[in-house]
Each structure stands twice: as C-alpha cells, then as structure tokens.
N, C-alpha and C positions, 0 to 999 in steps of 0.2 A: 699659402706657404710655398717657397721654392725649393730645388731640389736640393736645398743645404740647411733647411729647415729641420730643426729637432722638437717642435711644438706648438701650442697655440698658448701666446701669452703677451700681455704689454699692449692692449689694445681695447677699444669699446668694443671691437666686433667679436674680441676674446671673451668679454664681459657677457655679450648676447649670448655667445654660443654658452657659456657655462650655466646660464640661465635656462636654456632649451635643454641641455644635459639634465638639468637637475630638475624639469618637470614633465619628462617622458617616463614611459616604463622601460626598463633597462638600462644598459651602459653605453654611452659613446666613449670611445679611445682611440690612442695611437699607441702601436706595438712595436718597438725599434728592436733590430737583432743588428747587434755591432759585429764589425769586421772581425774581432778576435771569439765573437760566438756566444759573447754574453748578450742579455736582453733587459729592456726596461720597459715601462710606460711613460713615454713624455708626457701624455696628457690621458686623464680619464675623469669621468662626470662622476659629480656626487652620488650616483646611484650604485657605485662601487661597494659602498659599505652596506645597502639594504640586501646587494644580491649576495657578496662574499665576507660582509662583517670587516672588511678592511679599509682604512682611511686612505683618501688620493695620496697624502704624502707618503705611505709606505708602499705602496704601489709603484709610485714614482722612482723610489731609491732601490727596489728589489721586487722585481717581476715573480719571483719565486713564492711569494706571498699566496698568490693566487695559484700558478700551475700545481703546487705543492697540495692544494683541493682537490685535483682532478681526480677521477677514479683511476685505479691502477688499470682495468682493463681498457682505459681507452688513451690513455697517454700517448702510448705508442702511434694511435690513430690520428690523433690530433699533431704529433710533430712530423709524422710523414705527410700530412697535409700542408702543413709550413714549408716543408722542404719542395714539395710539387709548386707551392707558391712562388718561393725563394727563385726556382729552376726558371719557371717559365712566364714570373710576375702575372701569374694569373689570382681571380679571384680566389682567397680562402674562406671555405663554406664548411662548417661543421655541425653536428649534434653532438654532445659528450654529457658526462655525469659528474656533478662533484659531491663532495662529503662535506656538508656544512654543520658547525656545531651549533644545537638546537633545532635545525631545520631537516637533518639526516638527508636523505639519496636527493638530489634535484637534476632535472633534464634541462641542460642550458644550448640554446643554438646561437651561432656566430658567424657574421659575416665581414670582411675586410678586404679592400682592395690596395695589393703592394704600391710602394714607388720606392725607384733606386736613387739613392742620395749619392752627392758628387763624394762624401767619405768611404763610399764603399758600403754603407748600411744599407738596411732594408726598413723602411717605414711603412706599415700598415694602417689604415685609417679604416675604423669599425663600428660594428655596433653589436651588442649581446643581451641577450633576453631571456627570461627564465620559460620553458616550456612543459614543465613537468605536468601541470593539468591538461594539457593538448595530448600528452604522450598516455597519460594515463586513461584519458577519454578512448583513445586510440587504440590501447589495450583491450578495454572492456568492449569497443565495438568489434575488436578481432575476434575475443573470446564468443561473444553472442553469435559472429557469422561463424565461427567455428559450431556451436552448437547448433545453429541452423542447419549447417552442411551436415552434420551429425543426425540433425531429426531426420531430414530429406532422405538420407541415405537410409536410416533404419525404417522409415516408412515407405520405403519403396515409391518415394512420389517422383513422377514426372515433371520436371520444369521448363517452362517456355518464356520467350521473351520477344514479343513481335516488334519491329522497328517499323512503323507505317510506312516511312518515306521511301525505303526501298524494299518493304514485304519479306523483308529477312526475319526467319525465325531461328532465334538461338535455343537450344533444346540440350539437355543432360544426357548422361549414360542411362539413366533408369528410362528416359523418354522412348529412346531407341529398343531398348532391352524388352520393353511391354509389346513389340510389334515382331519379335526377334531378330532384330537389327544390333550389329554395333556401329558406336555414334560414328565411326568414320565413313561407314558405307551410305549416311544421310548427309553429312553435312558435305558441303554448304546446305542448306535448309531453306527454301521460301515457303510462303504462302501457297503459291502456285503449286508445288511438289505435294504440301499437306491437303490440298483440294482434290489431288489425284489419288490419295489416299483414303479420302473418304468416301463412305457409302453413298451411291446416289438418293436413296431415298432419305438421307439424313441433312442434304446439301442444304436445302431449303430453309430447314430449323436452324441449322447453325448459322448461314449468313443473316439471317434475321436476330437471331440473339446477338450475334456479336456488332450488329449495325446499331441494335437498340441501346447496348451499354455504349458503345462509342460515342455517339450521339448525345449520350448523359442521361436517356431516359431511364436507365435501371441502376442501381448502385453498385451490383455487380453482375458478371456475367457468369453465369452456370446452365450447364446443359450436358446431355449425355448422347452418344453418338458411337456407329462405329467406323474402325480405321482397318483398312486390308492389311495383313500382317506379311510378313517374308514368304509364310508358307501359304497364301491366297487363302487363307480363312480371317472372318471377320473378330476382331477386339473390341469388346463394350467398352469405352471410356467414360469417365464422369469427369468433365473438363470444369475448370473453375479459372476466373482471372478479374485482373482490374488494371484501369488504365492506370498508369504510371505519372505518365506529364501530358499537357496538352500545350499547345502553340498560343499565340496572344489572342487567336482567333476562335480559341475554343477545340481545336480538331485534336484529335487525340494522336500523339508523336510515339509514344510506347506503351505497351501492355505487358504485362507478368502474369503468370499463371502455372497450374499444376495439372497434373494428368493421373489420374488414378483407375488401375484396370480393375475393371466391376464385371467382368464376362462370368465369372462361376455366378455372381449375384445375380446377373441378368438373368442367365440361363434359369437358375431356380424360381427367378419371379414369373417368367413365361410359363415354366411348368405349371407354376402355381394358378395363374392367371387360368391357361390351359384347363386345368383340373376344375378350377372355381365354375369357370363357363361351362364346362360338361356337366358340374354338379347343379348348375343355376340350372341351365336347359331341361335336366332331366327332372329337377324339383318342379319346375313350373309346367312342363309340357305332360305328367305324368298324371294317368286317370284317377291313381292311388293319392289317399290322402297324406302327407306327410305333413308331422310339426316338429318342432323343438321347444322344449318345456325347459328352462334354466333356473337355480337357484341363485338366490342372491348371494349366497355363500356356501364354500362346498362344504359336504358334511361325510366325516370321518366313522362309517358305519361300521366296518369291520372291526374299531375298537372301541365302539361306542359301549357305555354300560347302561345307558337309557336309551334305549331305541325309539320308545313311544314318542320321546321327547323329540328326537329329531324328525320324527312323522309331522307330529304337531308343527314344528319349525318350517316343515315342506308345504303343510296346509297353507298356511300362511305367508311364505316367500318364494314361492316357485312359481314362475308364471310362463306363458308362452310366449317366445321370442322370435318366430318365425312360423308362417304357414303359407301353403301354397293354396292355388284356386279348387283344386280337387277336395281338398279338405273345408275350405270355406263353404263350396257348393252342398256337403254334407249337411252340412247345419242352415244353410239359407241364409249365412252371416256375410259380412262385408270384413275387410283385412282391419278396420277400426275398432269392430267389435269382438275380434278374437285376440287382436295383440294385447299383451300384457295381461290377459284373463288369468285369474289365480286358481288354483284347486279350488277354493272357498267359493268362486264363481260359478264353478261347472258342477260342483256338486253340494250347492248352498239346500238342496233337500235330502241328503242322504250321506252328512260327514261320514257317520261311523262306516258308512260303506267302503268311502274314500278312502280311511285310514288302514281298514284291512288291505285295501288294493296295493295303495302304495307300501305297507309294511312288505307285503308279498314280494314287490318289484325290486326293492330297495336289498331285501334279504337274497333274492335269489338273482338278481342281475337283470334277469330276463322275464317277460310275462306275456302270455298268449290268453288272451279274455274276450268272451261274448259280452255286452252288456245293452241294455234298454234304455236308448236315450230320448231326448226330444230335441226337434230344431228349433230355432228361435221363436218361429210362429206357432209352437205348441205341438207339431205333426210328430207323431211317435216314429222313431227308427232304430235298426238293431244295428249296431255295431259290432264287428269283428277287427280285432286289435293285436299289432305285437309292438312290443315297448321294450327297448334296451336302457339300461342306464350308460349314462357318461361320465368317465371318470380323469382325472387330472393325473398328475406326473405321480404324487403320492398315494394314489389309490383311493382317494377321497371322491365322492359321487358329486358332479359339477350339475347334473340335469338329464333329462331322457330325450331318446327320439322316438316318434312314435309312426307306425304304419296302420294307417284305417281304412277299412272297406266298408261301406253302407251295403249289407247283406239283407236288407228291407225286403226287395222283390224276392231276393232267392227263399228268404224265409217265407214268404207270404205264398211262393209257389209250390214250395214243399208242403205246406201247411194245407195247400189246397189238394197236392196230389197225395197227402196221407189222408184227408178226408175222403177224398175220391174212391181209394183204395179199401175205405174202411166198409164200403157199399159192397165190396168182391172178396169173392173168398180167395185164399191163399192155395197155392198148389205149393210141390215141391220148390224151394228158394223163392217161393212167391211166382204170383203167375199176374200179368195183367189184369185191366178191368172186368174182361169177361172172356169165356172160351166158348164156340159154338163148335157142335160136333155133327158130321155130315157124310154119307158115305160117297162113293165116288159119283153118283150120280148128281148129286147134289141136294140129297133130300137130309131135312134137319132131322137129327138123333137125338138130341141132348142139348143142353145150356148148362151155365151158371152166368147170372148176371143179376145178383142180387141188388135189387135198388136202382137200377138203372134205365133210364128212359132208353127203349128200342123204338126202331123205328116200326114195328109191328108187335102186338101182343104176342107174348111166347106160346099161347094156347093156341094162336092164329096159325104160326108158321112150324110147330112140330108137325112132322109126316109130310110135310110139303117140301119142296125143291126152293133154292132161292130164286131161281129163275120166275116162280109164281110171286114171290114176295119182294125183291130188291127191283128198283127203279131200273126202266129198260137200260138207260147208259151204263148202269155200272154189271148189267149181268153179262157182257163181254169182257171186261176185265176180271170178273170172278173167273170164267170160262177159260181165260189164259191162263190166272195166277195157280187156278187149281190142276189145268192141265199140265204145266211145270212141275208142280210139287208130284203127281202122280210119275210123270213120266222120269225126274231127277232121283225122286227119294228124298231132296233135299230142302230147306225151308225156304220158302216164296214170301217175298214182302210186297204188301199193297198199301198204299195210301189212299183215300178217299173221303169224299164227304157227303153229307145228308142234311137236309131239313128235319128237325125232330122237335116236335111240339113249338113250332114256329122260330125255331133258332137254328142256324148253320152250324153243325159241327164238323169235328174234322177226327177220322180215325184213322189209326194203323195195324195192318193185319199181319200176321204172319202163320202161313198155312204148312203144314207138314203131316205127311203121311203117317198111320200107325194101325196096329192092328191087322194088317191085310188088306182091308178094303175102307177103311176109314179117313177121313182127314179132321183133323182137330184145327180149328182156325181161333188162333188167339187174338183179341181185339183190343186197342187201348185208345180211350179218348186223346186226342192229342189237341184239343182246342186250345187249352192253354198254350202250351208252347207255341202254337201257329201265332196266336194273338202275340206270342213273346217275340215271335220271328219278326213280326210286322213291325212291332216297336223297334227291334235292332235295326230293320230296314231305315225306318225313319229317322233312329239315330245316325245309320250311315251317310244318309243324306246331309242332314247337318253336319257332321262332320268334313265332308266333300267338299261343303260350302265354307268351312272353317279355314280348309285348305284352300279353297280360291282366295280366300283373303289373305293368307299368308304368301302366295303366289304375287299379289300385288305389292304386299309389302315387300316381299323380294325383289319386286320390279323396282320399287323405289330406291332402294339399297343399291341395286346393280348401276340406277341411273347417277346415284352420287359416284360410285365408282370410277365412273369414264372420266371426271375431269382430272386425277392423279394419272390415269392411264394415260392420257394425251402427253403427259410430262414424259411417263416409263417410256413408250412407244417412241415419242417424236424424238427426246434426245438419245435414246439407245439407236434408231434409224440415221441420226445425225453423226454419232460416236463412231458408228462403222462405215462411213462413208470417209472417215479421215485414214490417216497414214497409222496402223497399228502393226503390233510384232502378231504372232502367230496365235499365241494365248488369248492377247488382249482381243483379238477379232472373234476365238470362238467364245470369250466370254460374252463379248456383247452380242454376237449371234444369238447365242442362248437366252440372255435376258430379253431380245427383243421378240423372239419366237415366243418366249414365255408371256411376253406383254400381248403379243396377238393373239394366242390361244384364250388368255384369261378374258381377250376382248370379245372373241367368238361367242364363250360360255355367256358372257352377260349380254350380248346380242339375246342369243337363243334365250335367255331368259325373259329381256324383252318381248322376244315375241310371242312366247306363252302368255304374258302377262297382258300385252294388247289384244292378244285373240282373245284370251277368256274375258277381257272386260267391253269385248266389243267395239274396240279400237283401233282395230288394224283396216286398213283400207286398200284394196289392190288399185295398183297403178296400170291399168288397162294401156296398150296401145298396139300395135301393128308391129311385131318384131318378126325377124328371123328364126325360125324354132330348129331349122336344120343347124344351122351356125351355133345355136345355145347348145343343142347336143353335141356338136363337134366340139366346141369349148371347156364344156364338163366333163368329158373324156380326155381330152388332152390335160388338164388341171390334174385327174386323178391318175394320170399314166405313170408317173413318177413313182406312188407307191405299188400301183400293180407290177412294176417291173421290178420293185426292190424285192419283191416275194415270188417273183418267179412267174408269175400269172398271164394268162392271155387275156387283153381287154378288146373287146370288140365293140363297134358301132352299126346296127342294123336297120335301114332306114328304106321301107318299102320304097319303089321309085312312084306310086302313086299319092306319098305324101307331098301337099303342096309346101312350100319353103315359108309362108307367114302366116301368122296366124294373133287374135287381138288376145294377147294376155299381158301378164305383169311379169315381163322378161327375168326381173332379178330374182322372184319368187319361184319362178320356174327354176330357174339355174342352182336356187338353194335347193328344192326338193331334190332335183336329180345329184348333186352334187354329196346331198344327205344320205341317199339310197344307194349311191354309186361307192361312197366310202364306207358304207356298213357292208356291204357285199364283200368288198376289198379285205377290210379287216375280219370278216368271222369265213374267209377262204382261207384255206392253206394251200390248195394246189389244184391246178385246172384252169376255169376261164370265168369272166365275168363278162355279161353282155347287156348294152343298152339297146332294145329293141323298139322299134316307132311304125305303127301302121295306122290308116285313115280309111275312114268310110265317109262318103259322102253323103251330106244332109239332103233334106226336102229341097233345098234352094242352092243354087250354084256357089254363095258366097258363104255357106256355113258348113259344118261336119264336124263328125268325131275322131278325135287322137286319142289312138290306143298306145300308151307309152308302159314298159314293162323294165324291171332288171333282173337279168337271171344270175344265178351264180352258182357252183358246186360245193358250197361250204358247207358249215356244219348242220343246216337245218334246224327247224324250231319244231317242239313237240306239242303235244294238243293243248297240255295243260300250262306250258310257258307262254301261250299266245297271249293269254288274258293279264299278263304284264307288260306286252310288248310295246305298246301305246300308252305308258304312263309314265309322269315326269319323274326324271330320277330312277330310270329303271330299265332293266333288261331283262333278258329272257330269266336268268337265274343270276344267285350270288357268285358261283364260280366263273361264270362267262364275265361278269364285270371286273372279278378281279382279275382275270387271264387278258382281258382285252381291253379294260377300261373304258374310258367315257363315262358324259353324265346321264346317257341315257334321254337326252331331249332331244336328239334329231329326228327320231321317227314320229315324235310326239307332234314337234312342229310342222313336220311335212304332212302328217295326217291332218293337222287342224288347218293348214294352207289349204291342201287339196279340197278339204270339205268346204272352205269358205270359196273354192271355184267351183262347187256343185257337184262335187264327187268323193270317192273316199277310197284309201288305198287297200287294194284285197291282196292276201297274202295265200300263196301255195308253196307249202313245205313237206320233206320228208325229213326225219332225222337221219343225218350222214350222206345225203343227195344232194341237198342243195335247197334254197328258195328261191321265188319270183316273187317280187312287189310289183303290183302292176297298178294304174290309175289311169281314168278317160277324160278327155276336157273336150265338151262341147262347145264351139267358139265360131265366132266369124272367121274367114279366111281369104287370102289372094295368092295367086298364083304368079309366078315370074321369075326372073333371075335375081340371084341371091346379091342385095346390096346392104352388107354388113353395117349398122351402126355402131358397133362394139368398138370400144378405144381397148383393142389388146396390149398397145405400145405401154409398157411400163417406165420408159424413159421419159425423164421430165426434160423439157427444152428450154435454155436459159435466154432470157428476155434481154436485150441491149437495151431499151430506150431508158438512158441514164438520168432523164428528164423527170420519171414520176415519182411522185410524191405520195407516200402509202401511210394514213394515220392509224394506229393500232390502239385500241380502245381495250385493254384488259386487267383486271385489277391482281392477279397473281402472277408475281415475279417471274416464278418458273414459267407459266404458260407465254407470259410476253417476252422473254428472251427466245422460246422456243420458234413461237411464230414469226420474230422480228429475223431470226436467223435463218427460218424457211425462204421467206420473203427476198431477202437480201442472196439466197443460192439462186432463188428461180429469176430475180431479177436484176441482172447484173448494173450497179451503180445506181440503185434505188435511194431516194433520200426516204428513211423512215421516221414518225414523229409518235411520240409514247403518250397515250394518257391512260390514266388511273380510274375513270370513274365519267359520268354523261357529262357531268359539270365542265370537268376538263376539255372535252369534246367540243362544247359550245364554245368554251373561253379560246380554244385554238382557231377555231373556225372565224371566229371575229377577226382576227388578225392574218391569216394563213389561208390560203388556197390550195387544196389538195385533190387529187386524184382518184383516189379510192378510197374507204374507212373499213377497216375489217372491225366489226364491232362486238364485244363481247355481248350478251343477253343478260348476264347477272351481274351486276355491280354494286357497289358499296353506294349511299347517296341517292344517286339518280342512274336507273338502270340503262341497259341498251336501247328498250322499247320507247322510254321515255326520251332519251337522249335525240333518237330518230326522229320521233315527232319534233323535239327543239329544232333538228337541223331542218326540216322540210317547212316549217315555219319561216326560220333565218331566210330560204330560199325563194320564198314567194316573192314575186315581182321582180328578180336579180336574172331571170334567164337562166339560170344555172342549176344543176342536179347531179349532185357527187355521189356516185356509186355505193352503194351501204351493203354490205356481205354479212351477215348474221353470223357470229361463231357461239357455238353451244355444246353442252352435253343433252341436251333434250334430244330422244329421238323418237317423237310421238309428232304426228302429223299436226296436232293442235300448236305444237310450238312452230312449227314452220308458218302454219297458218297467222299466229298471232306477229310473226317477224313481218310477213308481209303484209297483213293490215296495219302495223305501225309505219309503213311506208319503207321498207328495207327492199333490195332488190334481188338478193339470193340468201343463199343458207349453206354452211358448210357444218358439219357435224364434228366433234370431238370424239376421238383423236382424229387432230386435223393429219392427213395422208398429204404429203407431198404431189403426187398426182393430180387430186382433188382441187390442191391449191392451186398448182400452176395454171389448171384449166379457168379457175376463176379471173386470175390475174391476165390471162391472155384474153379473156371476154371482155375486160372493162378497160384494159390500159393498150 
C-alpha cells in the first residue's frame, strides 16, 4: 500500500488478508482521518460484527457507528491520543470501554501505526481486541492485594523479601517498627545488616534453618530468634518464610516471609519454664512425699445435692498422676506401681474409711490426717499427711495435692519414750526417767527410779557416796559437775555412758542445788536418742555420697558447656579486635568477660569433680617459685589498687628460687587466696609471705606460704562452712561479696593433694591468715623464667603453609579458621567435617598441619588419626596432628596421644595457645 492508498482491495493478497482477519480474535482495521476532519474505516475485518455488532459495510461508510459506542468517560481520552498520534505520527495505543447491546460494558485495547498520505489525510493500520476478562482478573487481583495489605497491617506483620543474588532485604514499615525504627532508618537493608542485629547465640541456628530451606530440605523456613532493637534491647521474633523462585539449577533466587514480635510471649514462656524448673527441682529433691491425684472429670461439690454420689465417683475415677521419689520411698514402690493408682486401689481393704476421708476433704477443702498404712511389701507405716483440693476457674474440684511424711520412726521413738516414762514417776511438769538426791559430799540420800535397771542396787548405794559406787573414770566428771552446781547455783548438765546388764547405756544428767545443802540430779536415759543420732550420721554420710554423685554429674554438664563457650569467647575476642565504636566495644568486652568468668566457674567445677573422683594428677617440674609468687601478686594488683589496699610480697632471703611443684596449681592456689583476701578486705593491706626451712638433705626443704589480710575476719561458727562447695562464711557475706564459694574448696583440695592442708587463723574485724606448707625438692641458683607472660600473638609470615581443620560444628570451624589466618599470614586452610573427609583430602593433598576435633560424626578424630598414621606408613612423611577438644581430663589427653596425635589444645581455644602450636609445628 503506497502513500496514496486508501484501503485493501482487488488482489489475492487482499483475499488472504481477509481470511486472516476473519480467523483471529479481535479486529484488523484501517482508520482514515480526512483533511476536512471526517473519518472512515477503509478496511475492517469480519470480527467487527462480533466485537461491535456492526457490519463491515456500515463502518466503511460511517465510522461513527463505532465511535458512538465508546464510554462517555473515555471518549475524550481516545480523541486526545489520536491527536497526539496525528501530531507526531507516533503509535496510537489505548485501552477504553464500550457499551454494547446485549453484552454490556466491555474493555477494548487497540494499537495502530499512522501513515501520512499524499492527499493530506492520515491512515492508521491497527488491531483491536477485547480485554474485558483480563481487566476483571486484574481488578480481582488488585482487590486481593489490597485485602492482603490490610490484613498484614491489621495483624501488625513485618514482611521481608530476600534477593539472594545481591543479599538485599526488602522490608516493610511493620518490620522496622518492631525494632523501634522508621523504615527510612534501615533501608537500604541487606542480609549483612540483618546479621549485625541478630543475637550471637541465635546466629548459628538461623543460618542452619535458612540453609536447610534454601537447599530444599524443608518445606518452610521457620525459626525464633532475637534482634537488637534501636534501644539496645533484645526483641524476640517468630520468623517464617518460603523460597519464591529458583534458577535452572535449583538455587534459590528469592525468598519471602513474615516477622511477628513474640517478646511478651517469650518472656512469659521463659518465666513459666523457670517456675516449672524450680517446681520440678523442689518436687524431685524434697525429702517430703508429694503427689497429685486428679479426677477424670471435675466435681461441682458446692452446688451438688448428692455429695455421696460425687465421693463414689471419686473412688472410681480419681488417680495418682504425679509422684516424687520421697513418696515412692515411703511405700517402697516404683513409679509404675503408684502412677494411675486409684482410691479403690489404695483403700481396697477399707473403702468406708476412704469415703469418710474424701467426704471430709471435699467438704473442707483441706485435711490434716494421720493414718496407719502398709508398704507394698506389707511393712506397717504411719503416715502424717496434709491434703488440699485443687479447683478450676468455675470452682469445681479437679483433684488434690498431697504432702506426706513417714512418721513411723518418730512414733516408735515416742512410743518407747512413753513406755519408758511409764516406769518413772512424774514430778511437777513431769521429770525424766529418775532422780537422785545427794548432799554436798556426794552421799546418796534418796532416789526415784521405778523399774529402771541401775548401775547398782539402790539398797547398796543409799548412805554411800557416788565416789564409792560409780566407775573411777566417771567420778572426776561428777566432781566437776557437782562443784559447778554448788558454786553457781545453776543447773549443770552432764552426759555419760555406763554398761548396765551387759548393754551400753547413755544418760543425760542435770544437777542443781536445793534445800541449802542438797543436790538433786535428774537423769534421763538417752540411749534411743544416741542410737538415732548414729543413724542420722549414717544418713548424712549417704547424703554426702549423693552430693558427690551430683558433683560428678555437674562436672559432666560443665564439660558439655565448654563447646559453645568456645564460640562465645572466641568470637567476642575476635570481634573486640575489630574496629568498633565505644558502645559496641563495651558490649563486646562485657560479653567476653562474662564468657571468661563462666569458663572459670566451669573449670572450678571440673577441678572439684576431678579431685573428688581421684582423677586429678599433679604435673610436677622444677619451677621458679619466686617468679610464680611475683606473677600472682602482679595479676591481683589491679584489684587491690582499685580498693585502695596495700599489696605486699615478702620473701625471706633463704628461700630458694626453684622447687619441684605443679606451677599451674600453685599459681591457682595463690590467686584464690589473694583474690579472697582482697575481696573481703575494705582497708589496710594484703600480704603474701614466703619462708623456707632446710630439710635433712641439701636438695629438699619445707616452704611456708601464707596470705595475711586486715579484712572482716571469720568467726568460729562460720569456719565449718568455709571449705564447702558453693559456700561462704554466711549468706549475708555471699550476697555482699558474691562468688561460687569453690575457690577455697579447690585450693584446700589441691593443697591436700600436695600432702599438706590450709590452716586458718582469724579474728572477727581484725583479719585472717591462710597458710600452707610444701615439702619438696629444691634447686638454688639464678632465676630463669620459663613462663610466657607476653600476651601478644606474633603473626607468622610463611604463606606456603597448608593447615587442614577438621571440625563438624560450623561455628567452631569459622572461629578456628579465623584464628589461624590471623596468626599465620597467607595460610591456606582446608576444611573437613569428619574423619572420612580428612582421609579423602590427604589422598590427594599434602598438608603441613592438621587441627583435629576429637568428637565428630561418622568417624571421630581418634579413628581419623589412626587412619592418617596408617596412610603414612612407608612414605617417610608424618604430618603433625594437634587435638581440639572440650575434654579437660588427663585421660582425654592420653587417648589423643595414644591414637597418634602430637599435641593437645583445649576448648575454648586461646589465641596465644594456638599461636604457640602453630609456631611449634610450622
């Protein structure tokens, strides 16, 4: 069609074009605007009839047939776009509405490209089609989107979208507001910024959960974690999300999710868990029997008209749901034997009694009762119990809580006492078993001892002195007691024992003067009480054994804590070496200090456990004792200076410099004693004093070491608790000065391990002196210190080193790798997650050093080390292997060496220790 063309007609091509137009959805057309402003459709396809209800002939002659159908609100827009296209000869493109008879309102979309003809008219060639369905779908989508946005806003949901390629995080206002920010304060937001807000303890779990979902291992990503708010507080978040799109390789491209603030819920959960744990601990550890007995259905006792029927229901349907060990011990039963037991089971021999008891309990709400029962083996026992009903919010009885004491022994003792007193006469307000009257010279004048087996027949001792009757070893005791009674006029007490009728008997005597020249001596047989005291001592011994078992359990738990502490201390130590602002530096320092303090407590617990278990071995060597004392004083000098105390070191000139000792343990003892002295001294001085006494040979001698302070002092009754675990002199001291109380206990245990003991000399308000002695081999000479006091780590520069790190925990792998790269510039590190990966790597690579975690899944570090040594046989090569372990006992070290390892590093890994190992083997 040329510039003078006015339509399509008169050719085979036109016929084919008509067929094309008739068989496609929509309408092909030519629209011509004449120079005089009139317009026509030179050509239009047959689809015009389906779309507008007009024939091709009608619209060719009169274009208004179509234009009249355009919605009045859209006609101006359509004309404006036509004028723009005329002016610029640009593409005409428009969506508009038409009103069609029988079809109603429809949406039409059109496009046409203009052509200027020689006669001055404009001819458009275009295509229009019905988009009503698409418009309706778009409207529905927009409505749904609006409802979703309103729902998110109403639910106060934070939303986020992660673009994995750029690590960009798109968040909404609610997300930012949860942390106290405005959105503009956070955007642009990235995954790296998010990780900075994430609590360090939650980082590993977050990364693992996200990785599992992004790799397709989980259907949905869901986790709870803490984020730092603008106010530097921690906000608990429930985060959920799902991958939206993946690339052709299955890698996640984007991920969408929501945040909900659950801080209040979490605080409530933590408080509930704390209370539950306290309740569980009290329930489990109490020596009093506790149990819950719950009903299948609650009983409305207050409003019942047939209360006996409710009691009968309880007899059949109330059962024990929880019971502690003390309760089980009372009946000699196992938990399986008592759990789910009904009243019918417990009172099957006396159901009428059970009905009366339960009626009274339900009626009063509480009940105190003493009952005679039997253990499961038939042994009779006496139970004293307090029971209280439990109610729901409607006031209905749901069950009961019971507290029971086995008072069989007390009842038996009471019965024996009552039987014994039956044979003695009573005086005013009752008197003991018997009384004897003597004059001041000790002559027996009278007695009351009905039915009591006495040491001598009353007819034989009346008129005689006790000096003639009593055994010689007791005469002196009676002399002193009677003399004090005569001198003071006050009651004097005396306990003694005698063999009466072939049985050892114990007595308590109370002597007092009366009548001017007489002494009345009340005597009570306390043999049952003494026997009971002996039984208590045996029970106390068993309790102490149980406490030791608890200590061993605590040591095992402390051992497990060291692994996460490795990350806490290590990463905070790394973080504080980075560039931080003042607030961040203070937070990191506090976190690192708290971690180190916790590690010290754990080490103390492990020390107690190892000593009690007999597994602590001293590592003896010839060390500079003077230097160790100087270092100990230097370490605590800051504490003393902060309190304004004078800290002095006094070493006698005769003291030799070198002694065969365990240097680490001596330093530990000195630091404990000096630290305690400074802690409990408010003014004055603390002094470490060392003297020496030459032994029988030139190379032996006795060191006397003491720590003196001018502190608060320790009373006599406080000393019994001083060397006990988790104890100080008294509770008020503990609250004021803090501490676990393990320091003195461990120090005393260590000193005893060295063949000595810590001695204490103290006066309240004047100060204390703790001292101990060491008998050991010595050497004299100039000091040559082997201690490494430099805390700086030298960076190695051999970039050719290759270090293989075997560690299954991602956090520890990252920490170890970071430390190695800080120490060894340019080092190449290779990662392995278990022993099998170590062996696979060594088959194709040579490494200079292996840092081997001992506990790994699949194949642990010990098996892997043996495998490495087998691979090396005949090769003439041996790669150094250093063990990494949270184990702190010597057996752990020995197992590593036996497996073929060369050295040992304990977790938490210290930068200084790791640097020393790298220098040693690289």
